Residue, then its C-alpha position, 0 to 999 in steps of 0.5 A: m276766404r273771399d272765394n267763400a264770402e262771394r257763395d255766400a252772397h251767391k246763395n243770398p243776394h239780398l244779403i248785403e241789402d238786408r245788412i244795410i237795411h238792418a242797419a239803418l234800421s238800427g241807426r248804425i248808418a247815417p242819413g247821407e253816409r257814403l257808400g263806397e263799392k270798394e269798402l263794402s266790397e273788402i266787408f263782404g268778401v265778394s266783387r263789386t259787382l255784387v256790390r253795384e247790383a246790391m246799390m242799384r236795388l237799394q236804389a229802387r227801394g229809395i233806400v240810397e242815391v247815387s251821385a255821378r262823382r262822389g257814387w251811392f249813399v243814403i239817401e237824406p229825406s227832405v220835409e216832405e218826402a217824410r210826409h209823403t212817406i207818413d201817408a204812404r204808411r197811414a194808408l197801408e197800415v191803417g188799411m191792412l187793420v180794417t180788413l183783418d178779419r181776427a188776428s188769432p192767439a198765435m199770432i197775439r203772442t208774436l206779437r208780444d214777445h216782439v214787444r216783450a223784446e222792444q221793453k227789455a230793449i229800452a230796460g237795458g239802454d242799447r238804443a240802437e237795437r231799441s231802434y231795430l225793434l222799434g221800428h220793426f214792429h210793422v214789418c213783423l205785424a204785416e207779416t205776423l197776419g200773413n200779409p209778405v207783400l205788405a210786409s216788404l213794402l213796410q221793410d222799405l218805407t219804416t228804413r226811410t221813416v228812421l232815416i227822417a227820424a234821425l235828421y228831423q224829429s226830436t227823440h221819439d218817447a221810446h215807452e210809448s212807442c212800445g205802450e202805443h204797440g201794446a194798444i195796436i195788440d190788445a186791440l186785435e186781441q180782443g177782435n176790435a180790427t176797427e180799434a186798432a187801426r184807429l189807434m194806428d192812425v194816432h200811432l204815426r200821427h205822433v210820429e207825424k207831429a213830432l217830424n213837423y215840430r223838428s222841422v220848425s224847431s229846427r228852422l228857428e235853430h237856423l235863422k236864430e243862428a244866422l241873425k246872431g249878433s257878432g257882438g260890440 
């Protein structure tokens, strides 16, 4: 069994990191969660060498970090890092849409299918699938519009954004986010790339606004707790 898993890992050397990124986008693993080499080796049925190689690739992509004494951990982004990540996404995603000539009917159908999957996950109360699909929409958009390099970059940035949201954002209204995705597709279908870019900018600013609110709220709650009287 282990030999078969080892062969599968050699056939798809990115299997481990792909599974970890999917779990992060789904909210199934949390910021700061420890990813032990021994445990991952047993889970995937591969050598610790292959696990370590996957962790090093994820570290280069900014998804995990390593502690000399404690091993590998999922990143815990700071508020400042969160803002930098969202700024990077804005530059890439708005820029991608501004420079688009026109989306074909086939592209629009693919994107509509993705939004319908989002709606189904929301209606079904599947929080993990909803989280994954809402985040992956941006990767799907880049892939569908024919830019695999940008899709790869956005996968990493989107994963980091989901981890950031788990730490700092109040629960983002899934219906609103899904609706904003739909509005972007509407603009693309109408051949209005400028409007699609504007809507993407608004969408990402909503994410940033939620982040800012959570940051202030968290500091206030921390201060209240620290200064709470001990009675009497």
